[in-house]
Structure formats: C-alpha cells, structure tokens
N, C-alpha and C positions, 0 to 999 in steps of 0.2 A: 412355504407361505407365498402367496401370489401378491402382485402389486395392488390388487383390489383390497386384499386384507390389510395391507400396510396403511392404506388410506383410512381405514376404520379405527385404527389405534389413535387414541387421543393423548395429549401430553399429560393429562392427569393419570393415565394408566401407566405412565413410564416412571421408572424409579432409577436411582443411581446404580442399582444392581445390573441394569441393562445398558452397557456402554453404547451399543448401536442406536438405541432409542435416544440416548442423550446426545449423541453426535447428530442424529437427524434433527433434534430440537435445536441444537446449536446452528446447524446449517439453515434451517427455516428462519430462525430469528436474526441471523447476522450476515447471511450470504450477500444480500443486496448492498448493504453498507460496505462490506469488505470489497465487493466488486467495484463499487464507485471509487473507493480509495485506490485500489489496485489499478484501475483504468487510468487514473491520474498519475500513477507512479510508473507505469509500464508504457512502452512505445506503441504496442498494439493491443487490440482487444483479446487476441489469442494469448499474448503474454500475461495479460491481466487474469484471464481465466486460469492459466497455469499457476499463477501466484495464489489465487484463492484455493485452487485444488490442493496445492502443496500445503497451504495453511491448515486445511481440514484433514489432510493426511497426517500431519504432525499431531493434531488433536486426537486422531483415531489411534495413533501409535501409543500415546500416553494420556488416556482420558482422565486419569486421576490427577494430572497436573493442571487441568483446566479448572479454574476456581468456579464456585457456584455463585449465582446471582447475575442477572443480565449485565449490569455495568462492569462487573469484574470479568465476566466471560468476554465481553466485547474488548475490553482493554487488553486482555491476554491475547486474543486473536489478532488485534491490530499490531501488537508488539511482534508477534510471530510473523505476520505478513511483512512488516517493515524489515525484520531481520532477514527473511528470505530474500527480499528485494535487495537489501544491502549485500548479501552474499553473492547474488547474481551480478550486481554492479562490480564487485571486486573481481569476480571471475573474468568479466569483460575487460576490466582494466589490466589484469595480468596478461590476458591474451593480446591486447593491444601493445603492451609493453614488450612482450616476447615476439610478437609478429607485427611490427609497425607497418607493414605493407597492407594489412587488412584495413579497408576503408569502412567507415560507418555507412549504413544504407542511406541513400539520399531520399528525401521525401519529394514527392512530385511538387513542382513549383506551380502554384496557381496564381493567375494574374490579379486576383482579388486581394486588396490590401489587408482585409481582415484575416484571411487565411495565411498570408505571409507573416503578419504580426503574431498570430497564434503559433505558427511554426517557430518563429524566433524566440518566443517566450518559452516554449517547451524545450528547445535546444539549450537555452540559458538555464532553465531549471535542471536539465540533465547534467550540468556542470557542477551543481551543488552536491555537497556530501549528503548521503541518504537521509540522515535524521533531519538535517536542516531543510531538505527538499520536502520531506513529509510534513514538517511543521508549517512551512509556508503554504503547502497545498491545503492542509487542514484548515488553516486560518483564513487565507485569502480566497480560496476557491470554494471550500465547503462551508465557510462561515462559522466554524467551531470557535467557541470562546477559549481564551488562554487557559483558564483553570481546567476546562474539559480536556484540552489537548495534553496538559500536564498529567492529568489522571490517566488518560489513555496510554501515554508513553512511559509513565512511571518516573517522571522527572518533576522538578519544581517549576512553578510558574515563572520564576526569574530565569531559569534556563530556557524556557520557551520564548520569553521576550528577547533574550540574548540571541538565540538562533534566528528569530524574526528580524532583528536589527542587522545582524551580520549578513543574513541571507539576502535581505533587500539591497544592501550595499554591494554584495557580490553580483547580484542580478543586474544592478545598474552599471557596474563596471563591465561586465560581459556584454551587455547590450550596447553600451556606448563605444566600446573598443571594437566591437564586431568579432571578438575572439570566441567563436563557437566551435572550435575544432574538437 
C-alpha cells in the first residue's frame, strides 16, 4: 500500500479490528495536544517529540488497552505521556545521584529580562515532582479547568487543588531562595 492510498482511507472505513488504522486515528486526533504538553514538560523540542513518539509506541504495543471515545483516549494518552516523563526524570535523578559530577546543561543566558524570567520559571518547574509539575502546567499554562485535569490524570479534583497549592508554594520557595540546582 502506498502513502497515497493511505490518504484515501477515511476514519469511517476503519474498525477496531484494524489496530494500525486506530493508531493512525489516535495520532491524528491527539498528537498536537500531546506535543504541546510534552513540550512544556521536556527541556527541548526533540525530547518532547521523543515523549510523544514513546507514548504512541506504547499505544501501538497494546492497542486493546486504549479506551474508546475521544475524552477517554486523550486521558489515557496523557497519563502514559506523564508516566514516561516521570520515568525519564527518575532516570536522570538516579544518574545524578550516582554520578554527581555530571552537570545539568546550561541554557544560554540572554540579556532580555523576559527570557531570564522564563528560564528561571522552567528551572523552578523542573524541581517539582512530575505529577505536580504536570498539574501546574495544565492549569497555569494551558488553562485547563481543575475537573478536566482531574479526569485527564485519573485523580480527584481535591488532589488537583492540593497539588496546585503545594506546587505554587514550592515554586515560590525555589524562586525566592534561588535554589535551582
């Protein structure tokens, strides 16, 4: 089958019996949103693309585990993406612990105050635990509502509010003390 023939296949022609078609539909429907979230969670665009790719690879490995229905699919994919991101952060933490001489890559210092502020905020966000960081990014940067975040992450709205409260305090502490190591 050529790439031209793939373009002619519509979503109505696809069934659950065809996992490749379902994965293509998932990708088309959710890739942009997942990339935006991954871009905010990752240090670089390349890392974000890797996160999204790994998310869809996991969906391809077990297509039956992806629930049906757009909101359920998106929630499942977001949870997988956050879990992958959390696993990578843990790997980095273990490497830093076992090899303390490894330094974090420095970002280029730009004299513009807006760029410096953005850098400081991202460094401070990097200090937060993965779930708390994701909740703050979804709420503060993407403008998602608390109930929507709770549904996406599979937690209660109270848990989301708690993470927002604690995360804001942690961000304030990190930014005020200058502790961004």
